[in-house]
C-alpha positions as CSV (number, residue, x, y, z in Angstrom):
1,M,18.0,2.2,-9.2
2,T,18.8,0.1,-6.2
3,M,18.2,-3.6,-6.2
4,I,16.9,-5.6,-3.2
5,T,17.2,-9.3,-2.8
6,I,14.7,-11.2,-0.6
7,P,14.6,-14.9,0.2
8,L,11.4,-16.7,-0.8
9,S,10.4,-20.4,-0.3
10,E,9.8,-22.4,-3.5
11,E,6.1,-22.4,-2.6
12,R,5.9,-18.6,-2.3
13,L,7.9,-18.1,-5.5
14,A,5.4,-20.3,-7.3
15,Q,2.5,-18.2,-5.9
16,L,4.3,-15.1,-7.0
17,R,4.8,-16.4,-10.5
18,I,1.1,-17.3,-10.8
19,R,-0.1,-13.9,-9.6
20,A,2.4,-12.1,-11.8
21,E,1.3,-14.1,-14.8
22,Q,-2.4,-13.4,-14.1
23,A,-1.5,-9.7,-14.1
24,G,0.5,-10.0,-17.3
25,L,3.7,-9.0,-15.7
26,A,7.1,-10.4,-14.9
27,P,7.4,-11.4,-11.2
28,E,9.9,-8.5,-10.6
29,E,7.6,-5.9,-12.2
30,F,4.6,-7.3,-10.3
31,L,6.5,-6.9,-7.0
32,R,7.7,-3.5,-7.9
33,C,4.1,-2.3,-8.6
34,R,2.9,-3.9,-5.3
35,V,5.7,-2.2,-3.3
36,E,4.9,1.1,-4.8
37,H,1.2,0.7,-4.0
38,L,2.1,-0.3,-0.5
39,L,4.3,2.8,0.0
40,D,1.7,5.1,-1.4
41,R,-1.0,3.7,1.0
42,P,0.2,5.1,4.3
43,D,-0.2,8.7,3.0
44,E,-3.9,8.0,2.2
45,Q,-4.5,6.5,5.6
46,F,-2.9,9.6,7.2
47,R,-5.1,11.9,5.1
48,Q,-8.2,10.0,6.1
49,A,-7.2,10.1,9.8
50,A,-6.5,13.9,9.6
51,A,-9.8,14.5,7.8
52,Y,-11.6,12.6,10.5
53,V,-9.9,14.5,13.3
54,L,-10.7,17.8,11.6
55,Q,-14.3,16.8,11.2
56,K,-14.6,15.8,14.8
57,N,-13.0,19.1,16.0
58,A,-15.3,21.1,13.8
59,E,-18.3,19.5,15.4
60,L,-16.8,20.1,18.8
61,Y,-16.2,23.8,18.0
62,R,-19.8,24.2,16.8
63,R,-21.1,22.7,20.0
64,L,-18.9,25.0,22.1
65,S,-19.9,28.2,20.3
């Protein structure tokens, strides 16, 4: 597994620790889960956009026929 280091201000680190504690996770695990969620999200947005385009094209094709 590859490790990434990011700089955080003391204020942001404190916020991270609070959120991680609320989730019952270590800060590193909390961030890993959030990054995975973020990386999965664009695929869902693409699927929604593609479904919208297909729906609009289907309506257009019905009107043209």
